[in-house]
C-alpha positions as CSV (number, residue, x, y, z in Angstrom):
1,M,6.7,2.7,6.1
2,N,9.7,0.8,7.1
3,L,10.1,-0.5,3.6
4,V,10.0,3.0,2.2
5,H,12.6,4.1,4.7
6,D,14.8,1.2,3.6
7,L,14.4,2.2,0.0
8,K,15.4,5.8,0.7
9,T,18.2,4.9,3.0
10,N,19.7,2.6,0.5
11,K,19.3,5.4,-2.2
12,K,17.0,3.3,-4.3
13,D,14.4,4.8,-6.6
14,Y,12.7,7.7,-4.9
15,V,9.7,7.7,-7.3
16,I,8.8,4.2,-6.5
17,S,9.3,4.6,-2.8
18,N,7.1,7.8,-2.8
19,Q,4.4,6.1,-4.7
20,L,4.5,3.1,-2.4
21,L,4.2,5.5,0.6
22,R,1.3,7.4,-0.9
23,S,-0.8,4.4,-1.9
24,G,0.1,2.5,1.3
25,T,-0.9,5.2,3.7
26,S,-4.0,6.1,1.6
27,I,-5.5,2.6,2.4
28,G,-5.7,3.4,6.1
29,A,-6.9,6.9,5.6
30,N,-9.8,5.8,3.4
31,V,-10.8,3.0,5.7
32,Y,-10.8,5.5,8.6
33,E,-12.9,7.9,6.6
34,A,-15.3,5.1,5.8
35,Q,-16.0,4.6,9.5
36,C,-17.4,8.2,9.7
37,A,-19.3,8.0,6.4
38,A,-22.4,10.1,6.1
39,S,-24.3,7.4,4.1
40,R,-24.1,3.9,3.0
41,K,-23.0,5.1,-0.5
42,D,-20.3,7.2,1.0
43,F,-19.1,4.2,3.1
44,N,-18.9,2.0,0.0
45,N,-17.1,4.7,-2.0
46,K,-14.4,5.1,0.6
47,L,-13.9,1.4,0.9
48,T,-13.7,1.1,-2.9
49,I,-11.0,3.8,-3.0
50,A,-9.2,1.9,-0.2
51,L,-9.3,-1.3,-2.3
52,K,-7.9,0.5,-5.3
53,E,-5.1,2.0,-3.2
54,A,-4.4,-1.5,-1.8
55,N,-4.2,-2.9,-5.4
56,E,-1.8,-0.1,-6.4
57,T,0.3,-0.8,-3.3
58,H,0.4,-4.4,-4.3
59,Y,1.6,-3.4,-7.8
60,W,4.5,-1.3,-6.3
61,L,5.5,-4.1,-4.0
62,K,5.5,-6.6,-6.8
63,L,7.6,-4.2,-8.9
64,I,10.1,-3.7,-6.1
65,N,10.2,-7.5,-5.6
66,E,10.7,-8.3,-9.2
67,S,13.4,-5.6,-9.7
68,Q,15.3,-7.0,-6.7
69,Y,15.8,-3.6,-5.1
70,L,15.8,-5.4,-1.8
71,L,16.3,-9.0,-0.9
72,K,13.1,-10.9,-1.4
73,L,13.1,-11.9,2.2
74,N,12.8,-8.3,3.3
75,I,9.7,-7.6,1.2
76,K,7.9,-10.9,1.7
77,K,6.2,-10.0,4.9
78,T,5.0,-6.6,3.6
79,Y,3.7,-8.3,0.4
80,Q,1.8,-10.8,2.5
81,Q,0.3,-8.1,4.7
82,N,-0.9,-6.2,1.7
83,T,-2.5,-9.3,0.2
84,Q,-4.3,-9.8,3.5
85,Q,-5.5,-6.2,3.5
86,N,-6.9,-6.6,0.0
87,S,-8.9,-9.6,1.0
88,I,-10.3,-7.8,4.1
89,I,-11.4,-4.7,2.1
């Protein structure tokens, strides 16, 4: 969320920052929903959605990094955290 705030504060692309915020926050929401799943199938579906959202977040972070909206040092930690989330899910 800090990265999205930085993008908006620096008046960078709002479309990309909003997509990053939506996909990034959706990961946690779907993992949280999976914990209260009604069945094994429901649990797996929620985690599959979380993984898809994590992959989308990874895409937006890569796009931001490659377009050099922010210094690469600013995004490196966020990019690494997303990679770790993907491997956990």
